C-alpha positions as CSV (number, residue, x, y, z in Angstrom):
1,M,21.9,-15.0,-6.0
2,T,22.4,-13.7,-9.5
3,T,25.8,-12.8,-10.8
4,E,26.0,-9.2,-12.0
5,N,27.4,-8.1,-15.3
6,D,27.7,-4.9,-17.2
7,S,24.3,-5.2,-18.9
8,S,22.4,-6.1,-15.8
9,I,19.7,-3.9,-14.4
10,V,20.5,-3.9,-10.6
11,L,17.7,-3.5,-8.1
12,G,18.0,-3.0,-4.3
13,F,15.3,-3.9,-1.8
14,L,15.6,-1.9,1.5
15,I,13.8,-4.0,4.1
16,F,12.5,-2.8,7.5
17,P,11.5,-4.9,10.5
18,G,8.0,-6.2,10.0
19,F,8.1,-5.9,6.2
20,P,5.7,-8.0,4.1
21,M,7.8,-11.0,2.9
22,A,5.3,-11.6,0.0
23,C,6.3,-8.3,-1.5
24,L,9.9,-9.2,-1.6
25,T,9.4,-12.7,-3.2
26,S,6.9,-11.2,-5.6
27,A,9.5,-8.8,-6.8
28,I,12.5,-11.1,-7.0
29,E,10.9,-14.3,-8.4
30,P,9.8,-12.8,-11.8
31,L,13.3,-11.3,-12.2
32,R,14.9,-14.7,-11.5
33,A,12.6,-16.4,-14.0
34,A,13.3,-13.7,-16.6
35,N,17.1,-14.4,-16.3
36,E,16.5,-18.2,-16.7
37,I,14.3,-17.7,-19.7
38,A,16.6,-15.2,-21.4
39,G,19.6,-17.3,-20.7
40,H,21.7,-14.5,-19.3
41,C,21.8,-12.1,-16.3
42,A,19.4,-9.3,-17.3
43,F,18.6,-8.5,-13.7
44,A,20.5,-8.5,-10.5
45,W,19.4,-7.6,-7.0
46,K,20.7,-6.7,-3.6
47,L,19.0,-7.1,-0.2
48,I,19.7,-4.0,2.0
49,S,18.9,-3.0,5.6
50,E,19.4,0.3,7.2
51,T,22.3,-1.0,9.4
52,G,23.3,-4.1,7.5
53,E,21.9,-6.3,10.3
54,R,19.4,-9.2,10.0
55,V,15.8,-8.2,9.5
56,R,12.7,-10.1,10.5
57,S,9.7,-10.0,8.2
58,S,6.0,-9.9,9.2
59,A,5.9,-13.7,8.6
60,A,8.6,-14.2,11.3
61,V,11.2,-15.2,8.7
62,S,14.5,-13.5,9.0
63,F,16.7,-12.2,6.1
64,D,20.4,-11.4,6.1
65,P,21.1,-8.4,3.9
66,D,23.9,-8.1,1.4
67,M,24.8,-4.6,2.7
68,A,23.9,-1.6,4.8
69,L,22.1,1.3,3.2
70,Q,25.2,3.6,3.6
71,D,27.1,1.3,1.3
72,V,24.6,1.5,-1.5
73,Q,25.9,3.2,-4.6
74,D,25.4,1.8,-8.1
75,L,21.8,0.6,-8.2
76,D,19.3,1.4,-11.0
77,Y,16.3,1.0,-8.6
78,L,15.9,1.0,-4.9
79,F,12.6,-0.1,-3.4
80,L,11.5,0.3,0.2
81,L,9.6,-2.5,1.8
82,S,8.1,-1.8,5.2
83,S,5.1,-1.8,7.5
84,P,3.5,1.7,7.9
85,L,4.9,2.3,11.3
86,A,8.5,0.9,10.9
87,P,10.9,3.6,12.1
88,F,14.4,4.6,10.8
89,D,17.1,3.7,13.3
90,A,18.9,7.0,12.4
91,P,16.3,9.1,10.7
92,K,18.5,12.1,9.9
93,S,21.4,10.3,8.3
94,T,19.3,7.6,6.6
95,Q,16.8,10.0,5.1
96,G,19.7,12.2,4.0
97,H,21.4,9.3,2.2
98,L,18.2,8.4,0.4
99,R,17.8,11.9,-0.8
100,R,21.4,11.9,-2.0
101,L,20.7,8.7,-4.0
102,A,17.7,10.4,-5.5
103,R,19.7,13.5,-6.4
104,H,22.2,11.3,-8.2
105,G,19.5,9.9,-10.5
106,M,18.6,6.6,-8.8
107,T,15.0,5.6,-9.2
108,L,13.3,5.1,-5.8
109,G,10.1,3.3,-5.0
110,G,7.9,2.0,-2.3
111,V,5.9,-1.2,-2.1
112,S,2.9,-1.6,0.2
113,G,3.8,0.2,3.5
114,G,7.1,1.2,2.0
115,V,5.6,4.4,0.8
116,F,5.5,5.6,4.4
117,P,9.3,5.8,5.0
118,L,9.7,7.1,1.4
119,A,7.3,9.9,2.2
120,R,9.0,10.5,5.6
121,A,12.3,11.1,3.8
122,G,10.6,13.8,1.7
123,L,10.9,11.8,-1.5
124,L,7.3,11.8,-2.6
125,Q,6.8,15.6,-2.5
126,D,5.4,16.7,-5.9
127,H,4.8,13.1,-6.9
128,V,1.7,10.9,-7.1
129,C,2.0,7.5,-5.3
130,S,0.0,4.3,-5.0
131,V,-1.3,3.6,-1.5
132,H,-2.9,0.3,-0.5
133,W,-6.5,0.8,0.4
134,C,-6.0,-0.5,3.9
135,Y,-3.4,2.2,4.6
136,E,-5.2,5.1,2.8
137,A,-6.6,6.9,5.8
138,A,-3.4,6.6,7.8
139,F,-1.3,7.9,4.9
140,A,-3.6,10.8,4.2
141,A,-3.5,11.8,7.9
142,E,0.3,11.8,8.1
143,F,0.9,13.2,4.6
144,P,-2.1,15.4,3.7
145,D,-0.1,17.2,1.0
146,I,1.0,14.2,-1.0
147,R,-1.2,13.1,-3.9
148,T,-2.2,9.5,-3.8
149,S,-3.9,7.1,-6.2
150,D,-5.8,3.9,-5.8
151,D,-4.2,2.5,-8.9
152,V,-2.3,-0.7,-8.2
153,I,0.9,0.8,-9.8
154,V,2.0,4.5,-10.1
155,I,5.1,5.4,-12.1
156,D,5.7,9.2,-11.7
157,R,9.1,10.1,-13.2
158,Q,11.7,8.5,-10.9
159,R,9.3,7.3,-8.3
160,H,7.7,3.8,-8.7
161,T,5.1,2.8,-6.2
162,A,3.1,-0.4,-5.9
163,S,0.2,-1.2,-3.6
164,G,1.1,-4.7,-2.6
165,A,2.6,-8.1,-3.5
166,A,0.6,-8.8,-6.7
167,A,1.1,-5.2,-7.8
168,V,4.9,-5.3,-7.4
169,F,4.9,-8.6,-9.5
170,D,3.2,-6.6,-12.2
171,L,5.7,-3.7,-11.8
172,M,8.5,-6.2,-12.3
173,L,6.8,-7.5,-15.4
174,Q,6.9,-4.0,-16.8
175,L,10.7,-3.8,-16.2
176,I,11.1,-7.2,-17.8
177,D,9.1,-6.0,-20.8
178,R,11.3,-2.9,-21.2
179,K,14.5,-4.9,-21.0
180,L,13.7,-8.2,-22.7
181,G,10.5,-7.7,-24.6
182,E,7.0,-9.1,-24.7
183,D,7.8,-12.7,-25.4
184,V,9.9,-13.2,-22.3
185,T,7.4,-11.1,-20.2
186,T,4.5,-13.4,-21.3
187,E,6.5,-16.5,-20.5
188,V,7.4,-15.2,-17.1
189,A,3.7,-14.5,-16.4
190,C,2.7,-17.9,-17.6
191,W,5.4,-19.6,-15.4
192,F,3.6,-18.2,-12.3
193,Q,0.1,-18.6,-13.8
194,H,-0.3,-14.8,-13.6
195,P,-3.3,-14.4,-15.8
196,L,-3.4,-10.6,-16.3
197,V,-0.5,-8.2,-16.6
198,R,-1.7,-5.0,-15.0
199,G,-0.2,-1.7,-15.9
200,Q,-0.8,1.9,-14.8
201,G,-4.4,3.0,-14.6
202,V,-5.7,-0.2,-13.1
203,R,-7.5,0.4,-9.8
204,Q,-7.1,-1.7,-6.7
205,K,-9.9,-4.2,-5.9
206,I,-11.5,-3.1,-2.6
207,P,-13.8,-5.4,-0.7
208,T,-17.4,-4.4,-0.3
209,V,-19.6,-5.4,2.6
210,R,-20.5,-8.6,0.8
211,G,-17.4,-10.8,0.9
212,E,-17.9,-12.2,-2.6
213,S,-17.8,-8.8,-4.3
214,T,-15.4,-5.9,-4.8
215,A,-15.9,-2.2,-5.4
216,D,-15.3,-2.5,-9.2
217,M,-18.2,-4.9,-9.4
218,L,-20.8,-2.5,-8.1
219,P,-23.6,-1.0,-10.3
220,D,-22.7,2.4,-11.7
221,T,-25.1,4.4,-9.5
222,V,-23.9,2.6,-6.3
223,A,-20.3,3.0,-7.3
224,Q,-20.8,6.7,-7.9
225,A,-22.4,7.0,-4.4
226,V,-19.6,5.1,-2.8
227,Q,-17.0,7.4,-4.4
228,I,-18.9,10.4,-2.9
229,F,-19.1,8.7,0.5
230,A,-15.4,7.9,0.4
231,S,-14.4,11.5,-0.5
232,H,-16.5,12.8,2.5
233,I,-15.2,10.8,5.4
234,E,-14.2,13.8,7.5
235,D,-17.3,15.9,6.5
236,P,-20.2,13.4,6.2
237,L,-23.0,14.1,3.8
238,N,-26.7,13.4,4.1
239,V,-27.7,10.3,2.2
240,A,-30.5,12.2,0.6
241,D,-28.0,14.7,-0.8
242,V,-25.9,11.9,-2.2
243,A,-28.9,10.4,-3.9
244,Q,-29.6,13.8,-5.5
245,L,-26.0,14.0,-6.7
246,V,-26.2,10.6,-8.4
247,G,-29.6,11.3,-9.9
248,V,-31.9,8.9,-8.1
249,S,-34.4,9.2,-5.2
250,P,-33.3,8.2,-1.7
251,R,-35.7,5.2,-1.8
252,Q,-34.2,4.0,-5.1
253,L,-30.6,4.5,-3.7
254,E,-31.6,2.4,-0.7
255,R,-32.9,-0.4,-2.9
256,L,-29.8,-0.4,-5.1
257,F,-27.5,-0.5,-2.1
258,K,-29.3,-3.3,-0.4
259,G,-29.3,-5.3,-3.6
260,A,-25.6,-4.7,-4.3
261,T,-24.1,-4.7,-0.8
262,G,-26.7,-6.2,1.6
263,R,-26.8,-2.9,3.5
264,S,-28.5,0.5,3.4
265,P,-26.5,3.5,2.2
266,S,-26.2,4.9,5.7
267,Q,-24.9,1.5,7.0
268,Y,-22.5,1.3,4.2
269,Y,-21.3,4.9,4.7
270,R,-20.8,4.2,8.4
271,S,-18.7,1.1,7.6
272,L,-16.5,3.2,5.3
273,R,-16.0,5.7,8.2
274,M,-15.3,2.9,10.7
275,N,-12.8,1.3,8.4
276,A,-11.0,4.6,8.0
277,A,-11.1,5.0,11.8
278,R,-9.5,1.5,12.2
279,Q,-6.7,2.4,9.8
280,L,-5.9,5.4,11.9
281,V,-6.1,3.4,15.2
282,Q,-3.8,0.7,13.8
283,Y,-1.4,2.6,11.6
284,S,-1.1,6.1,13.0
285,R,-0.3,7.7,16.4
286,D,-3.3,10.0,16.3
287,T,-5.2,10.5,19.6
288,M,-8.7,9.1,19.8
289,T,-10.0,12.7,19.6
290,Q,-8.1,13.2,16.3
291,V,-9.3,9.9,15.0
292,A,-12.9,10.9,15.7
293,L,-12.6,14.2,14.0
294,A,-10.9,12.6,11.0
295,V,-13.9,10.4,10.4
296,G,-16.6,13.0,10.9
297,Y,-17.4,12.8,14.6
298,A,-17.5,16.0,16.8
299,T,-16.7,13.9,19.9
300,T,-15.2,10.5,20.7
301,T,-18.3,9.0,22.4
302,P,-20.4,8.1,19.3
303,M,-17.3,7.1,17.4
304,V,-16.3,4.7,20.1
305,A,-19.8,3.2,20.3
306,H,-19.9,2.7,16.5
307,Y,-16.4,1.3,16.5
308,R,-17.3,-1.3,19.2
309,E,-20.4,-2.2,17.2
310,A,-18.4,-2.7,14.1
311,F,-15.3,-4.5,15.4
312,G,-16.3,-5.9,18.8
313,L,-13.9,-3.8,20.8
314,T,-13.1,-0.1,21.5
315,P,-10.5,1.7,19.5
316,Q,-8.3,2.0,22.6
317,Q,-8.5,-1.8,23.1
318,D,-7.8,-2.4,19.4
319,R,-4.7,-0.2,19.5
320,Q,-3.5,-1.9,22.7
321,K,-4.0,-5.3,21.2
322,I,-2.1,-4.6,18.0
323,N,0.7,-2.8,19.8
324,L,1.1,-5.8,22.1
325,F,1.3,-8.1,19.0
326,R,3.9,-5.9,17.5
327,V,6.1,-5.8,20.6
328,E,5.8,-9.6,21.3
329,N,6.3,-10.7,17.7
330,N,8.5,-7.8,16.2
331,R,6.0,-7.4,13.4
332,S,3.1,-5.3,12.1
333,I,-0.2,-6.6,11.0
334,P,-1.7,-6.9,8.5
335,S,1.2,-6.6,6.0
336,V,0.1,-6.6,2.4
């Protein structure tokens, strides 16, 4: 552990059961390297849990915090690391303490699923936040009034959010750059063979149906159609209407989609809706009727049939399976 001094920037990491360990190490390691390269303690960090008790990560590795949340005072930044469904032990007092820290000027942030408890504490109202693509539907269902972004990092005043482990590494590089300058930042990145320092405005890479490609690699016309599909999950559009919106014929859109993704536009559209349904099944407490309505089905029957076709089991079976995993292993999957 680093020894604090007056000039140190001090960060706290509030960890919840089932938090993604990679996000913690991706935050701390570049700070540790920056201290070594600079030759002094530019950054210090504290590990925090709600109660001060040991916390087990999603990788089944346990961590002993330095303090309980109620003892937190003089931090420059506090980042929440969590799975989407991790609860507060004492919601009223804990959320109140987080809000007090914010009122006293502390910068708060969430990494990966950590945006969920941050939002539950009311700390993302009137802010934009980064949400990992695999949690997007669940977050939107629980917090429909909070503005989200698919950028890997969002810094909105005193709220810093990062979509996952690689993103929080980039966010720490930004802090290092502000504190120690470009030369140290570049050397830190090179230590870890981190080839590209991403800032704000860089969108997340989202897998397409073809495993070797991501959404940012799609042809422009297909990418435009995908954006329209993605913004109409709850109220599906006719593929012919989407073709008209992007300025091509339905037949041409079919050909472009099959060439880029290996599927027809309608098949691709359904896969987007099914992926959104699976997020709600795994990371929300919505009923199956609510899930069906959220992904554009008037009843559960066709949604369940398409879900089984896509994933090999019904949504009810999928939720039962992941809940059993969480109970037996004290973790949430997947953690990113």
